[in-house]
Structures are given as C-alpha cells and as structure tokens.
N, C-alpha and C positions, 0 to 999 in steps of 0.2 A: 744605117745598119749594114755592116760589111759581111755579116754572117747570117745564115739561115739555120733554123733548128728543124731538122727533118727526122721523122720517125721511121725506123726500120719496119718494113712490113712483116718481117718474120719474128724478130725478137722484141720489138716495140721499144728498143733503145733510142734515146734522143741523140742525134748526131749534129754537131755544129759543122756546117760546111760553108766555106767562104763563097760569097756570091760569084766571084770570078772562077771558081772551080766546079760550079754546078753542072756545067756541060761536059765535065771530064769523067762521066760515069762513076760517081762516088759510090763507095761501099761502106756498109755499117762498120764502125770501129770495133764493135763487140763480136758480131757473128760473120762478118765479111760478105753478107748478102748485098747484091747491088740495090741501090735505092732509086726508085723510079722518080725522075725529076722532070719528065715531059709535061708540058702545059702548066707548070706552076707559076710562070710569069706572064701568062697571056691575058690576065685580067678579065676573063669571060666567065659567065655562068655556065657550069657544066650540066648537061642533061643526063639524068640517071634513070635507068630502067631496072626492072627486076633482075635482068640478065647482067647488068653492069654494076649493080649496087655494091657487091663485095669489092670489086677492083677499084671503083672510083670513090667509095666512101670508107668502107671498113679497112681497106689496105692503103688508104691515102697516106702519103708521107707528111701531109699537112693536116691540121685539124679541119673539120668540115662543118659548114653551116648548110643544112639541108632544108629547103623550102618544099613542103608537101602541099600541092595545089591542084586545082582543076580548071579547065578552060571556061566553064560556065560561071565560075565564082567571081563576083565583083570585087570583094576585098583582095582576092588573090591577084587579080589584074592590077589593082592599085599598088601591090607590093612588088610587082615586076621591075619597075624602074629603080626602086630602092635596092633590090638584089643586084642589079647591074652596077649601080654605083659602088656598092660594097665590094663586089668582085674586083673592080678596078682599084679601089682603095687598099684592099687587103692582098693584092697579088704577091705571091711569095711567102705569105704568112698564114692565110686561111683559104681553103677551097670553098667557093660558094657554088652550091648545086641545087637543082630543082628535080622533083619527082612528081609526075602527073599521077595522082591517086586513082583516077578512073582507068588508066591504062596499065597500072602496076599494082594490082590488088594484093599480091603476095607480100610485098614489102610494106604496103599500107597496113595490112592486117598484122604483120609481125610487130609493128611499132604502135598498134592500137590507135591509128589515126581515125578519129571519129568526127572531128571538126576541122575545117580548113579556113584559111591557111594555118598550118602547124609548122613551126620551125624547130628543128632538132639540131643539137650540137653533138659532134662526135670527135673523139680523140682516141687514137690507138685502137680503133675498132669498137669502142664502147660509147654508148649514148651517154651524154654528159650534160643534159639540160633540155628544156622544152618551153616554148612559148606558143600560145594559141591565139589566133585572131590577127587582124590587121594591127600591127604594132609599129611603134616609131623606130626610126633608125637608131636612136639612142638606146632603146630597149634591146635591139639586136646587138649593139656594141657591148652592152652590159652582159648579155648572154655569152658573148665570145671574149670578154675582157681578159680572162685568164690565159688566152692564147695569143694576145697581141702584145 
C-alpha cells in the first residue's frame, strides 16, 4: 500500500496521500485544511479521555476502534493485548484507542456504555458499529472490515 486514505477533519473528504508525503504537512484536496498526521504510524493504542475524545476520535484522520473498558474488569484486561496487536497491525489504517469508563463518565454516558468491554467503530466523527463483551480478534476485524 503506497497510499493512505485520510479524512479531512473539517469537510470529511477522503484524501489519498502517498506514504512518502505524509510528513510533508498534507492538506485536504477539497477545502485545503491541514490534515493531522501525527502518530498515525506509531502502532500504539491511544488513550482517550473526555477532554481528548473529540480530537483523538471524532476528528481523527483515520477510522477509530474505541475500546471502552475499566481497570477492575477481567474481560477488559483480557482484551488489552488484542488491542495492542491490532494497533500494530493496523498502523496507518485505523487508530486503536481506549477509554476508561470509570474516569470518563461524560463520553461513556454519551454513547450509552452499560456493559464493558464495549467496542465502538468511528469514521468521520460518526459511530459506525458496536460490539459488547470479550470478543475475538476476528470479530473486531469484521467490525472494522470496511475500513481496511
């Protein structure tokens, strides 16, 4: 894959950007807004809070898989290594993020998180799918298939 598809945070247009040009401060072809490209190749799970949710999830240039979890939850702990593997596997394609529901009640309430772990898919700032419970890596791949 020599190109990335990155969404403009302002107009939501899809932009094809050659991998070699990602560090050149790309701009949206439609509205000319700079596209945020920092940390899209680091292959790490991104920690999200109520304060950073909009910037890291809703305005992400990449689709986002958000893991809503809690530190006391056994199934949530089991899913941690799976999320780390997917973050590495999907670097440059999907942002993998985690939201601690106990520490971030505003976002948890906004998306009606009543069971954990809950996995939410986002694209262009919109929620685009949900899985609840300890699920397989294959189930998470199916949830995100349209973005890969």
